[in-house]
CHARMM internal coordinates of N, CA and C (Angstrom, degrees):
IC EDIT
DIST 1 N 1 CA 1.4513
DIST 1 CA 1 C 1.5358
ANGL 1 N 1 CA 1 C 110.29
DIST 1 C 2 N 1.3216
ANGL 1 CA 1 C 2 N 116.77
DIHE 1 N 1 CA 1 C 2 N -45.94
DIST 2 N 2 CA 1.4666
ANGL 1 C 2 N 2 CA 121.59
DIHE 1 CA 1 C 2 N 2 CA -178.94
DIST 2 CA 2 C 1.5292
ANGL 2 N 2 CA 2 C 110.82
DIHE 1 C 2 N 2 CA 2 C -62.49
DIST 2 C 3 N 1.3372
ANGL 2 CA 2 C 3 N 115.91
DIHE 2 N 2 CA 2 C 3 N -41.21
DIST 3 N 3 CA 1.4640
ANGL 2 C 3 N 3 CA 120.04
DIHE 2 CA 2 C 3 N 3 CA -179.78
DIST 3 CA 3 C 1.5260
ANGL 3 N 3 CA 3 C 111.04
DIHE 2 C 3 N 3 CA 3 C -65.42
DIST 3 C 4 N 1.3091
ANGL 3 CA 3 C 4 N 116.22
DIHE 3 N 3 CA 3 C 4 N -38.74
DIST 4 N 4 CA 1.4634
ANGL 3 C 4 N 4 CA 120.46
DIHE 3 CA 3 C 4 N 4 CA 179.01
DIST 4 CA 4 C 1.5220
ANGL 4 N 4 CA 4 C 110.66
DIHE 3 C 4 N 4 CA 4 C -62.90
DIST 4 C 5 N 1.3232
ANGL 4 CA 4 C 5 N 115.96
DIHE 4 N 4 CA 4 C 5 N -43.55
DIST 5 N 5 CA 1.4624
ANGL 4 C 5 N 5 CA 119.82
DIHE 4 CA 4 C 5 N 5 CA 179.00
DIST 5 CA 5 C 1.5211
ANGL 5 N 5 CA 5 C 111.22
DIHE 4 C 5 N 5 CA 5 C -64.59
DIST 5 C 6 N 1.3210
ANGL 5 CA 5 C 6 N 117.13
DIHE 5 N 5 CA 5 C 6 N -39.25
DIST 6 N 6 CA 1.4608
ANGL 5 C 6 N 6 CA 120.37
DIHE 5 CA 5 C 6 N 6 CA 178.18
DIST 6 CA 6 C 1.5289
ANGL 6 N 6 CA 6 C 111.23
DIHE 5 C 6 N 6 CA 6 C -64.48
DIST 6 C 7 N 1.3409
ANGL 6 CA 6 C 7 N 116.90
DIHE 6 N 6 CA 6 C 7 N -40.66
DIST 7 N 7 CA 1.4599
ANGL 6 C 7 N 7 CA 120.63
DIHE 6 CA 6 C 7 N 7 CA 178.12
DIST 7 CA 7 C 1.5301
ANGL 7 N 7 CA 7 C 110.60
DIHE 6 C 7 N 7 CA 7 C -64.25
DIST 7 C 8 N 1.3300
ANGL 7 CA 7 C 8 N 115.79
DIHE 7 N 7 CA 7 C 8 N -43.06
DIST 8 N 8 CA 1.4637
ANGL 7 C 8 N 8 CA 119.65
DIHE 7 CA 7 C 8 N 8 CA 179.21
DIST 8 CA 8 C 1.5252
ANGL 8 N 8 CA 8 C 110.92
DIHE 7 C 8 N 8 CA 8 C -64.67
DIST 8 C 9 N 1.3208
ANGL 8 CA 8 C 9 N 116.77
DIHE 8 N 8 CA 8 C 9 N -40.71
DIST 9 N 9 CA 1.4646
ANGL 8 C 9 N 9 CA 120.44
DIHE 8 CA 8 C 9 N 9 CA 179.16
DIST 9 CA 9 C 1.5263
ANGL 9 N 9 CA 9 C 110.30
DIHE 8 C 9 N 9 CA 9 C -63.80
DIST 9 C 10 N 1.3147
ANGL 9 CA 9 C 10 N 117.34
DIHE 9 N 9 CA 9 C 10 N -41.09
DIST 10 N 10 CA 1.4599
ANGL 9 C 10 N 10 CA 120.83
DIHE 9 CA 9 C 10 N 10 CA 178.16
DIST 10 CA 10 C 1.5206
ANGL 10 N 10 CA 10 C 111.88
DIHE 9 C 10 N 10 CA 10 C -64.02
DIST 10 C 11 N 1.3383
ANGL 10 CA 10 C 11 N 116.39
DIHE 10 N 10 CA 10 C 11 N -41.74
DIST 11 N 11 CA 1.4630
ANGL 10 C 11 N 11 CA 120.14
DIHE 10 CA 10 C 11 N 11 CA 178.98
DIST 11 CA 11 C 1.5216
ANGL 11 N 11 CA 11 C 110.89
DIHE 10 C 11 N 11 CA 11 C -65.52
DIST 11 C 12 N 1.3234
ANGL 11 CA 11 C 12 N 116.62
DIHE 11 N 11 CA 11 C 12 N -40.75
DIST 12 N 12 CA 1.4663
ANGL 11 C 12 N 12 CA 120.84
DIHE 11 CA 11 C 12 N 12 CA 178.91
DIST 12 CA 12 C 1.5231
ANGL 12 N 12 CA 12 C 110.11
DIHE 11 C 12 N 12 CA 12 C -65.10
DIST 12 C 13 N 1.3173
ANGL 12 CA 12 C 13 N 116.29
DIHE 12 N 12 CA 12 C 13 N -42.64
DIST 13 N 13 CA 1.4673
ANGL 12 C 13 N 13 CA 120.34
DIHE 12 CA 12 C 13 N 13 CA 179.88
DIST 13 CA 13 C 1.5284
ANGL 13 N 13 CA 13 C 110.88
DIHE 12 C 13 N 13 CA 13 C -62.76
DIST 13 C 14 N 1.3209
ANGL 13 CA 13 C 14 N 116.74
DIHE 13 N 13 CA 13 C 14 N -41.20
DIST 14 N 14 CA 1.4634
ANGL 13 C 14 N 14 CA 120.85
DIHE 13 CA 13 C 14 N 14 CA 179.28
DIST 14 CA 14 C 1.5308
ANGL 14 N 14 CA 14 C 110.53
DIHE 13 C 14 N 14 CA 14 C -65.22
DIST 14 C 15 N 1.3262
ANGL 14 CA 14 C 15 N 116.86
DIHE 14 N 14 CA 14 C 15 N -45.46
DIST 15 N 15 CA 1.4635
ANGL 14 C 15 N 15 CA 121.13
DIHE 14 CA 14 C 15 N 15 CA 179.38
DIST 15 CA 15 C 1.5249
ANGL 15 N 15 CA 15 C 110.70
DIHE 14 C 15 N 15 CA 15 C -63.65
DIST 15 C 16 N 1.3217
ANGL 15 CA 15 C 16 N 116.60
DIHE 15 N 15 CA 15 C 16 N -39.34
DIST 16 N 16 CA 1.4622
ANGL 15 C 16 N 16 CA 120.94
DIHE 15 CA 15 C 16 N 16 CA 178.65
DIST 16 CA 16 C 1.5287
ANGL 16 N 16 CA 16 C 110.96
DIHE 15 C 16 N 16 CA 16 C -62.96
DIST 16 C 17 N 1.3184
ANGL 16 CA 16 C 17 N 116.81
DIHE 16 N 16 CA 16 C 17 N -39.70
DIST 17 N 17 CA 1.4615
ANGL 16 C 17 N 17 CA 120.63
DIHE 16 CA 16 C 17 N 17 CA 177.52
DIST 17 CA 17 C 1.5202
ANGL 17 N 17 CA 17 C 111.72
DIHE 16 C 17 N 17 CA 17 C -63.44
DIST 17 C 18 N 1.3280
ANGL 17 CA 17 C 18 N 116.38
DIHE 17 N 17 CA 17 C 18 N -41.38
DIST 18 N 18 CA 1.4642
ANGL 17 C 18 N 18 CA 120.78
DIHE 17 CA 17 C 18 N 18 CA 178.80
DIST 18 CA 18 C 1.5253
ANGL 18 N 18 CA 18 C 110.25
DIHE 17 C 18 N 18 CA 18 C -64.89
DIST 18 C 19 N 1.3282
ANGL 18 CA 18 C 19 N 116.44
DIHE 18 N 18 CA 18 C 19 N -44.99
DIST 19 N 19 CA 1.4630
ANGL 18 C 19 N 19 CA 120.29
DIHE 18 CA 18 C 19 N 19 CA 179.96
DIST 19 CA 19 C 1.5254
ANGL 19 N 19 CA 19 C 111.58
DIHE 18 C 19 N 19 CA 19 C -64.69
DIST 19 C 20 N 1.3185
ANGL 19 CA 19 C 20 N 117.05
DIHE 19 N 19 CA 19 C 20 N -37.96
DIST 20 N 20 CA 1.4656
ANGL 19 C 20 N 20 CA 120.41
DIHE 19 CA 19 C 20 N 20 CA 178.56
DIST 20 CA 20 C 1.5244
ANGL 20 N 20 CA 20 C 110.54
DIHE 19 C 20 N 20 CA 20 C -64.67
DIST 20 C 21 N 1.3159
ANGL 20 CA 20 C 21 N 116.48
DIHE 20 N 20 CA 20 C 21 N -40.56
DIST 21 N 21 CA 1.4614
ANGL 20 C 21 N 21 CA 120.14
DIHE 20 CA 20 C 21 N 21 CA 178.80
DIST 21 CA 21 C 1.5277
ANGL 21 N 21 CA 21 C 110.47
DIHE 20 C 21 N 21 CA 21 C -65.15
DIST 21 C 22 N 1.3427
ANGL 21 CA 21 C 22 N 116.88
DIHE 21 N 21 CA 21 C 22 N -42.89
DIST 22 N 22 CA 1.4631
ANGL 21 C 22 N 22 CA 120.40
DIHE 21 CA 21 C 22 N 22 CA 178.15
DIST 22 CA 22 C 1.5257
ANGL 22 N 22 CA 22 C 110.77
DIHE 21 C 22 N 22 CA 22 C -62.94
DIST 22 C 23 N 1.3183
ANGL 22 CA 22 C 23 N 116.62
DIHE 22 N 22 CA 22 C 23 N -39.76
DIST 23 N 23 CA 1.4621
ANGL 22 C 23 N 23 CA 120.94
DIHE 22 CA 22 C 23 N 23 CA 178.49
DIST 23 CA 23 C 1.5229
ANGL 23 N 23 CA 23 C 110.58
DIHE 22 C 23 N 23 CA 23 C -62.52
DIST 23 C 24 N 1.3195
ANGL 23 CA 23 C 24 N 116.81
DIHE 23 N 23 CA 23 C 24 N -45.95
DIST 24 N 24 CA 1.4654
ANGL 23 C 24 N 24 CA 120.53
DIHE 23 CA 23 C 24 N 24 CA -179.76
DIST 24 CA 24 C 1.5274
ANGL 24 N 24 CA 24 C 111.51
DIHE 23 C 24 N 24 CA 24 C -62.03
DIST 24 C 25 N 1.3273
ANGL 24 CA 24 C 25 N 116.72
DIHE 24 N 24 CA 24 C 25 N -40.21
DIST 25 N 25 CA 1.4618
ANGL 24 C 25 N 25 CA 120.00
DIHE 24 CA 24 C 25 N 25 CA 178.45
DIST 25 CA 25 C 1.5286
ANGL 25 N 25 CA 25 C 110.62
DIHE 24 C 25 N 25 CA 25 C -65.32
DIST 25 C 26 N 1.3281
ANGL 25 CA 25 C 26 N 117.14
DIHE 25 N 25 CA 25 C 26 N -42.19
DIST 26 N 26 CA 1.4625
ANGL 25 C 26 N 26 CA 120.52
DIHE 25 CA 25 C 26 N 26 CA 179.05
DIST 26 CA 26 C 1.5237
ANGL 26 N 26 CA 26 C 110.83
DIHE 25 C 26 N 26 CA 26 C -65.83
DIST 26 C 27 N 1.3233
ANGL 26 CA 26 C 27 N 117.10
DIHE 26 N 26 CA 26 C 27 N -37.53
DIST 27 N 27 CA 1.4673
ANGL 26 C 27 N 27 CA 120.60
DIHE 26 CA 26 C 27 N 27 CA 178.93
DIST 27 CA 27 C 1.5220
ANGL 27 N 27 CA 27 C 110.59
DIHE 26 C 27 N 27 CA 27 C -66.02
DIST 27 C 28 N 1.3167
ANGL 27 CA 27 C 28 N 117.48
DIHE 27 N 27 CA 27 C 28 N -39.26
DIST 28 N 28 CA 1.4667
ANGL 27 C 28 N 28 CA 120.67
DIHE 27 CA 27 C 28 N 28 CA 177.89
DIST 28 CA 28 C 1.5243
ANGL 28 N 28 CA 28 C 110.76
DIHE 27 C 28 N 28 CA 28 C -64.14
DIST 28 C 29 N 1.3379
ANGL 28 CA 28 C 29 N 116.95
DIHE 28 N 28 CA 28 C 29 N -41.74
DIST 29 N 29 CA 1.4617
ANGL 28 C 29 N 29 CA 120.30
DIHE 28 CA 28 C 29 N 29 CA 178.16
DIST 29 CA 29 C 1.5220
ANGL 29 N 29 CA 29 C 110.59
DIHE 28 C 29 N 29 CA 29 C -64.00
DIST 29 C 30 N 1.3118
ANGL 29 CA 29 C 30 N 116.63
DIHE 29 N 29 CA 29 C 30 N -41.10
DIST 30 N 30 CA 1.4597
ANGL 29 C 30 N 30 CA 120.84
DIHE 29 CA 29 C 30 N 30 CA -179.49
DIST 30 CA 30 C 1.5160
ANGL 30 N 30 CA 30 C 110.80
DIHE 29 C 30 N 30 CA 30 C -65.34
DIST 30 C 31 N 1.3133
ANGL 30 CA 30 C 31 N 117.28
DIHE 30 N 30 CA 30 C 31 N -41.27
DIST 31 N 31 CA 1.4597
ANGL 30 C 31 N 31 CA 120.60
DIHE 30 CA 30 C 31 N 31 CA 179.52
DIST 31 CA 31 C 1.5212
ANGL 31 N 31 CA 31 C 111.40
DIHE 30 C 31 N 31 CA 31 C -66.75
DIST 31 C 32 N 1.3054
ANGL 31 CA 31 C 32 N 117.54
DIHE 31 N 31 CA 31 C 32 N -34.08
DIST 32 N 32 CA 1.4628
ANGL 31 C 32 N 32 CA 119.80
DIHE 31 CA 31 C 32 N 32 CA -179.08
DIST 32 CA 32 C 1.5250
ANGL 32 N 32 CA 32 C 111.56
DIHE 31 C 32 N 32 CA 32 C -75.18
DIST 32 C 33 N 1.3299
ANGL 32 CA 32 C 33 N 118.63
DIHE 32 N 32 CA 32 C 33 N -24.10
DIST 33 N 33 CA 1.4611
ANGL 32 C 33 N 33 CA 120.76
DIHE 32 CA 32 C 33 N 33 CA -179.19
DIST 33 CA 33 C 1.5168
ANGL 33 N 33 CA 33 C 112.94
DIHE 32 C 33 N 33 CA 33 C -90.93
DIST 33 C 34 N 1.3190
ANGL 33 CA 33 C 34 N 119.01
DIHE 33 N 33 CA 33 C 34 N -22.92
DIST 34 N 34 CA 1.4601
ANGL 33 C 34 N 34 CA 121.12
DIHE 33 CA 33 C 34 N 34 CA -179.64
DIST 34 CA 34 C 1.5196
ANGL 34 N 34 CA 34 C 109.92
DIHE 33 C 34 N 34 CA 34 C -91.79
DIST 34 C 35 N 1.3423
ANGL 34 CA 34 C 35 N 117.23
DIHE 34 N 34 CA 34 C 35 N 146.24
DIST 35 N 35 CA 1.4669
ANGL 34 C 35 N 35 CA 119.49
DIHE 34 CA 34 C 35 N 35 CA 178.32
DIST 35 CA 35 C 1.5217
ANGL 35 N 35 CA 35 C 110.82
DIHE 34 C 35 N 35 CA 35 C -69.62
DIST 35 C 36 N 1.3136
ANGL 35 CA 35 C 36 N 115.02
DIHE 35 N 35 CA 35 C 36 N 154.19
DIST 36 N 36 CA 1.4570
ANGL 35 C 36 N 36 CA 119.73
DIHE 35 CA 35 C 36 N 36 CA 179.47
DIST 36 CA 36 C 1.5204
ANGL 36 N 36 CA 36 C 109.49
DIHE 35 C 36 N 36 CA 36 C -73.33
DIST 36 C 37 N 1.3125
ANGL 36 CA 36 C 37 N 119.15
DIHE 36 N 36 CA 36 C 37 N 155.46
DIST 37 N 37 CA 1.4653
ANGL 36 C 37 N 37 CA 121.33
DIHE 36 CA 36 C 37 N 37 CA 179.93
DIST 37 CA 37 C 1.5255
ANGL 37 N 37 CA 37 C 112.90
DIHE 36 C 37 N 37 CA 37 C -61.33
DIST 37 C 38 N 1.3296
ANGL 37 CA 37 C 38 N 117.98
DIHE 37 N 37 CA 37 C 38 N -25.04
DIST 38 N 38 CA 1.4580
ANGL 37 C 38 N 38 CA 120.99
DIHE 37 CA 37 C 38 N 38 CA 179.84
DIST 38 CA 38 C 1.5272
ANGL 38 N 38 CA 38 C 110.89
DIHE 37 C 38 N 38 CA 38 C -68.79
DIST 38 C 39 N 1.3458
ANGL 38 CA 38 C 39 N 116.59
DIHE 38 N 38 CA 38 C 39 N -32.90
DIST 39 N 39 CA 1.4522
ANGL 38 C 39 N 39 CA 120.15
DIHE 38 CA 38 C 39 N 39 CA -178.78
DIST 39 CA 39 C 1.5236
ANGL 39 N 39 CA 39 C 111.96
DIHE 38 C 39 N 39 CA 39 C -74.63
DIST 39 C 40 N 1.3169
ANGL 39 CA 39 C 40 N 117.44
DIHE 39 N 39 CA 39 C 40 N -39.64
DIST 40 N 40 CA 1.4579
ANGL 39 C 40 N 40 CA 120.72
DIHE 39 CA 39 C 40 N 40 CA -178.74
DIST 40 CA 40 C 1.5238
ANGL 40 N 40 CA 40 C 109.17
DIHE 39 C 40 N 40 CA 40 C -133.91
DIST 40 C 41 N 1.3228
ANGL 40 CA 40 C 41 N 116.67
DIHE 40 N 40 CA 40 C 41 N 91.54
DIST 41 N 41 CA 1.4645
ANGL 40 C 41 N 41 CA 118.83
DIHE 40 CA 40 C 41 N 41 CA -179.82
DIST 41 CA 41 C 1.5240
ANGL 41 N 41 CA 41 C 110.92
DIHE 40 C 41 N 41 CA 41 C -68.32
DIST 41 C 42 N 1.3140
ANGL 41 CA 41 C 42 N 115.43
DIHE 41 N 41 CA 41 C 42 N 132.16
DIST 42 N 42 CA 1.4546
ANGL 41 C 42 N 42 CA 121.73
DIHE 41 CA 41 C 42 N 42 CA 179.75
DIST 42 CA 42 C 1.5171
ANGL 42 N 42 CA 42 C 107.73
DIHE 41 C 42 N 42 CA 42 C -104.50
DIST 42 C 43 N 1.3283
ANGL 42 CA 42 C 43 N 115.63
DIHE 42 N 42 CA 42 C 43 N 123.24
DIST 43 N 43 CA 1.4572
ANGL 42 C 43 N 43 CA 120.59
DIHE 42 CA 42 C 43 N 43 CA 179.93
DIST 43 CA 43 C 1.5122
ANGL 43 N 43 CA 43 C 107.55
DIHE 42 C 43 N 43 CA 43 C -110.26
DIST 43 C 44 N 1.2963
ANGL 43 CA 43 C 44 N 116.30
DIHE 43 N 43 CA 43 C 44 N 123.10
DIST 44 N 44 CA 1.4538
ANGL 43 C 44 N 44 CA 121.89
DIHE 43 CA 43 C 44 N 44 CA 179.41
DIST 44 CA 44 C 1.5199
ANGL 44 N 44 CA 44 C 109.16
DIHE 43 C 44 N 44 CA 44 C -91.19
DIST 44 C 45 N 1.3219
ANGL 44 CA 44 C 45 N 116.80
DIHE 44 N 44 CA 44 C 45 N 125.71
DIST 45 N 45 CA 1.4638
ANGL 44 C 45 N 45 CA 120.89
DIHE 44 CA 44 C 45 N 45 CA -178.47
DIST 45 CA 45 C 1.5212
ANGL 45 N 45 CA 45 C 110.94
DIHE 44 C 45 N 45 CA 45 C -65.44
DIST 45 C 46 N 1.3052
ANGL 45 CA 45 C 46 N 117.37
DIHE 45 N 45 CA 45 C 46 N -31.43
DIST 46 N 46 CA 1.4652
ANGL 45 C 46 N 46 CA 120.21
DIHE 45 CA 45 C 46 N 46 CA 180.00
DIST 46 CA 46 C 1.5240
ANGL 46 N 46 CA 46 C 110.71
DIHE 45 C 46 N 46 CA 46 C -66.61
DIST 46 C 47 N 1.3208
ANGL 46 CA 46 C 47 N 117.07
DIHE 46 N 46 CA 46 C 47 N -34.77
DIST 47 N 47 CA 1.4593
ANGL 46 C 47 N 47 CA 120.06
DIHE 46 CA 46 C 47 N 47 CA 178.79
DIST 47 CA 47 C 1.5190
ANGL 47 N 47 CA 47 C 111.32
DIHE 46 C 47 N 47 CA 47 C -65.34
DIST 47 C 48 N 1.3241
ANGL 47 CA 47 C 48 N 116.79
DIHE 47 N 47 CA 47 C 48 N -38.80
DIST 48 N 48 CA 1.4581
ANGL 47 C 48 N 48 CA 120.14
DIHE 47 CA 47 C 48 N 48 CA -179.58
DIST 48 CA 48 C 1.5179
ANGL 48 N 48 CA 48 C 111.50
DIHE 47 C 48 N 48 CA 48 C -66.15
DIST 48 C 49 N 1.3281
ANGL 48 CA 48 C 49 N 116.90
DIHE 48 N 48 CA 48 C 49 N -41.10
DIST 49 N 49 CA 1.4611
ANGL 48 C 49 N 49 CA 119.28
DIHE 48 CA 48 C 49 N 49 CA -178.59
DIST 49 CA 49 C 1.5265
ANGL 49 N 49 CA 49 C 110.79
DIHE 48 C 49 N 49 CA 49 C -70.65
DIST 49 C 50 N 1.3147
ANGL 49 CA 49 C 50 N 117.75
DIHE 49 N 49 CA 49 C 50 N -30.14
DIST 50 N 50 CA 1.4634
ANGL 49 C 50 N 50 CA 120.40
DIHE 49 CA 49 C 50 N 50 CA 178.72
DIST 50 CA 50 C 1.5203
ANGL 50 N 50 CA 50 C 111.35
DIHE 49 C 50 N 50 CA 50 C -67.39
DIST 50 C 51 N 1.3271
ANGL 50 CA 50 C 51 N 116.78
DIHE 50 N 50 CA 50 C 51 N -35.05
DIST 51 N 51 CA 1.4564
ANGL 50 C 51 N 51 CA 119.00
DIHE 50 CA 50 C 51 N 51 CA -178.07
DIST 51 CA 51 C 1.5217
ANGL 51 N 51 CA 51 C 111.30
DIHE 50 C 51 N 51 CA 51 C -77.11
DIST 51 C 52 N 1.3390
ANGL 51 CA 51 C 52 N 117.69
DIHE 51 N 51 CA 51 C 52 N -26.77
DIST 52 N 52 CA 1.4577
ANGL 51 C 52 N 52 CA 119.34
DIHE 51 CA 51 C 52 N 52 CA -176.97
DIST 52 CA 52 C 1.5234
ANGL 52 N 52 CA 52 C 112.14
DIHE 51 C 52 N 52 CA 52 C -77.30
DIST 52 C 53 N 1.3177
ANGL 52 CA 52 C 53 N 118.29
DIHE 52 N 52 CA 52 C 53 N -39.62
DIST 53 N 53 CA 1.4598
ANGL 52 C 53 N 53 CA 119.24
DIHE 52 CA 52 C 53 N 53 CA 177.98
DIST 53 CA 53 C 1.5286
ANGL 53 N 53 CA 53 C 109.80
DIHE 52 C 53 N 53 CA 53 C -136.18
DIST 53 C 54 N 1.3041
ANGL 53 CA 53 C 54 N 116.40
DIHE 53 N 53 CA 53 C 54 N 117.85
DIST 54 N 54 CA 1.4652
ANGL 53 C 54 N 54 CA 119.69
DIHE 53 CA 53 C 54 N 54 CA -179.37
DIST 54 CA 54 C 1.5236
ANGL 54 N 54 CA 54 C 110.70
DIHE 53 C 54 N 54 CA 54 C -71.09
DIST 54 C 55 N 1.3171
ANGL 54 CA 54 C 55 N 115.03
DIHE 54 N 54 CA 54 C 55 N 148.48
DIST 55 N 55 CA 1.4560
ANGL 54 C 55 N 55 CA 120.24
DIHE 54 CA 54 C 55 N 55 CA 178.99
DIST 55 CA 55 C 1.5216
ANGL 55 N 55 CA 55 C 109.57
DIHE 54 C 55 N 55 CA 55 C -75.70
DIST 55 C 56 N 1.3218
ANGL 55 CA 55 C 56 N 116.75
DIHE 55 N 55 CA 55 C 56 N 141.23
DIST 56 N 56 CA 1.4676
ANGL 55 C 56 N 56 CA 118.23
DIHE 55 CA 55 C 56 N 56 CA 177.04
DIST 56 CA 56 C 1.5205
ANGL 56 N 56 CA 56 C 110.01
DIHE 55 C 56 N 56 CA 56 C -67.55
DIST 56 C 57 N 1.2896
ANGL 56 CA 56 C 57 N 115.25
DIHE 56 N 56 CA 56 C 57 N 142.11
DIST 57 N 57 CA 1.4545
ANGL 56 C 57 N 57 CA 121.01
DIHE 56 CA 56 C 57 N 57 CA -177.25
DIST 57 CA 57 C 1.5196
ANGL 57 N 57 CA 57 C 109.43
DIHE 56 C 57 N 57 CA 57 C -81.80
DIST 57 C 58 N 1.3282
ANGL 57 CA 57 C 58 N 115.54
DIHE 57 N 57 CA 57 C 58 N 131.85
DIST 58 N 58 CA 1.4569
ANGL 57 C 58 N 58 CA 119.81
DIHE 57 CA 57 C 58 N 58 CA 178.79
DIST 58 CA 58 C 1.5092
ANGL 58 N 58 CA 58 C 109.46
DIHE 57 C 58 N 58 CA 58 C -79.29
DIST 58 C 59 N 1.2885
ANGL 58 CA 58 C 59 N 114.32
DIHE 58 N 58 CA 58 C 59 N 130.01
DIST 59 N 59 CA 1.4560
ANGL 58 C 59 N 59 CA 119.15
DIHE 58 CA 58 C 59 N 59 CA 176.01
DIST 59 CA 59 C 1.5123
ANGL 59 N 59 CA 59 C 107.74
DIHE 58 C 59 N 59 CA 59 C -116.86
DIST 59 C 60 N 1.2719
ANGL 59 CA 59 C 60 N 115.13
DIHE 59 N 59 CA 59 C 60 N 116.31
DIST 60 N 60 CA 1.4521
ANGL 59 C 60 N 60 CA 119.27
DIHE 59 CA 59 C 60 N 60 CA 178.92
DIST 60 CA 60 C 1.5050
ANGL 60 N 60 CA 60 C 109.27
DIHE 59 C 60 N 60 CA 60 C -140.95
DIST 60 C 61 N 1.2827
ANGL 60 CA 60 C 61 N 114.31
DIHE 60 N 60 CA 60 C 61 N 151.12
DIST 61 N 61 CA 1.4525
ANGL 60 C 61 N 61 CA 118.68
DIHE 60 CA 60 C 61 N 61 CA 176.96
DIST 61 CA 61 C 1.5111
ANGL 61 N 61 CA 61 C 110.20
DIHE 60 C 61 N 61 CA 61 C -70.40
DIST 61 C 62 N 1.2791
ANGL 61 CA 61 C 62 N 115.42
DIHE 61 N 61 CA 61 C 62 N 176.29
DIST 62 N 62 CA 1.4507
ANGL 61 C 62 N 62 CA 120.08
DIHE 61 CA 61 C 62 N 62 CA -177.82
DIST 62 CA 62 C 1.5264
ANGL 62 N 62 CA 62 C 111.05
DIHE 61 C 62 N 62 CA 62 C -60.31
DIST 62 C 63 N 1.3338
ANGL 62 CA 62 C 63 N 116.97
DIHE 62 N 62 CA 62 C 63 N -37.51
DIST 63 N 63 CA 1.4502
ANGL 62 C 63 N 63 CA 120.69
DIHE 62 CA 62 C 63 N 63 CA -178.12
DIST 63 CA 63 C 1.5273
ANGL 63 N 63 CA 63 C 111.23
DIHE 62 C 63 N 63 CA 63 C -117.07
DIST 63 C 64 N 1.3211
ANGL 63 CA 63 C 64 N 117.74
DIHE 63 N 63 CA 63 C 64 N 22.07
DIST 64 N 64 CA 1.4515
ANGL 63 C 64 N 64 CA 121.77
DIHE 63 CA 63 C 64 N 64 CA -173.27
DIST 64 CA 64 C 1.5158
ANGL 64 N 64 CA 64 C 114.68
DIHE 63 C 64 N 64 CA 64 C -62.81
DIST 64 C 65 N 1.3114
ANGL 64 CA 64 C 65 N 118.34
DIHE 64 N 64 CA 64 C 65 N -42.22
DIST 65 N 65 CA 1.4578
ANGL 64 C 65 N 65 CA 119.57
DIHE 64 CA 64 C 65 N 65 CA -174.16
DIST 65 CA 65 C 1.5199
ANGL 65 N 65 CA 65 C 112.92
DIHE 64 C 65 N 65 CA 65 C -115.19
DIST 65 C 66 N 1.2926
ANGL 65 CA 65 C 66 N 118.01
DIHE 65 N 65 CA 65 C 66 N 5.29
DIST 66 N 66 CA 1.4509
ANGL 65 C 66 N 66 CA 120.39
DIHE 65 CA 65 C 66 N 66 CA -178.15
DIST 66 CA 66 C 1.5167
ANGL 66 N 66 CA 66 C 110.51
DIHE 65 C 66 N 66 CA 66 C -87.21
DIST 66 C 67 N 1.3217
ANGL 66 CA 66 C 67 N 115.36
DIHE 66 N 66 CA 66 C 67 N 143.35
DIST 67 N 67 CA 1.4546
ANGL 66 C 67 N 67 CA 120.24
DIHE 66 CA 66 C 67 N 67 CA 175.82
DIST 67 CA 67 C 1.5184
ANGL 67 N 67 CA 67 C 109.28
DIHE 66 C 67 N 67 CA 67 C -81.75
DIST 67 C 68 N 1.3034
ANGL 67 CA 67 C 68 N 114.84
DIHE 67 N 67 CA 67 C 68 N 146.19
DIST 68 N 68 CA 1.4590
ANGL 67 C 68 N 68 CA 119.96
DIHE 67 CA 67 C 68 N 68 CA 177.87
DIST 68 CA 68 C 1.5119
ANGL 68 N 68 CA 68 C 109.10
DIHE 67 C 68 N 68 CA 68 C -119.04
DIST 68 C 69 N 1.3011
ANGL 68 CA 68 C 69 N 117.26
DIHE 68 N 68 CA 68 C 69 N 176.68
DIST 69 N 69 CA 1.4552
ANGL 68 C 69 N 69 CA 120.87
DIHE 68 CA 68 C 69 N 69 CA 178.23
DIST 69 CA 69 C 1.5246
ANGL 69 N 69 CA 69 C 111.72
DIHE 68 C 69 N 69 CA 69 C -66.03
DIST 69 C 70 N 1.3128
ANGL 69 CA 69 C 70 N 117.82
DIHE 69 N 69 CA 69 C 70 N -22.76
DIST 70 N 70 CA 1.4617
ANGL 69 C 70 N 70 CA 121.74
DIHE 69 CA 69 C 70 N 70 CA -179.75
DIST 70 CA 70 C 1.5204
ANGL 70 N 70 CA 70 C 112.35
DIHE 69 C 70 N 70 CA 70 C -76.01
DIST 70 C 71 N 1.3255
ANGL 70 CA 70 C 71 N 119.34
DIHE 70 N 70 CA 70 C 71 N -16.84
DIST 71 N 71 CA 1.4721
ANGL 70 C 71 N 71 CA 122.25
DIHE 70 CA 70 C 71 N 71 CA -176.31
DIST 71 CA 71 C 1.5040
ANGL 71 N 71 CA 71 C 111.70
DIHE 70 C 71 N 71 CA 71 C -77.55
END
COOR INIT
IC SEED 1 N 1 CA 1 C
IC BUILD
């Protein structure tokens, strides 16, 4: 049983290494094809509205909004 688990762990580790390498290669290709943020600044409208008015902080007790078996 122990040997089987060790073999499976080794196979998983090897597959994980291969997948990580493939991911890194794909990420490098993606970064080389997309423009840098300096060339095309992206402004999110949600970010602007968040800075203009802060959200009110929710204050609730520990069990204030949770449903119980009695509900």
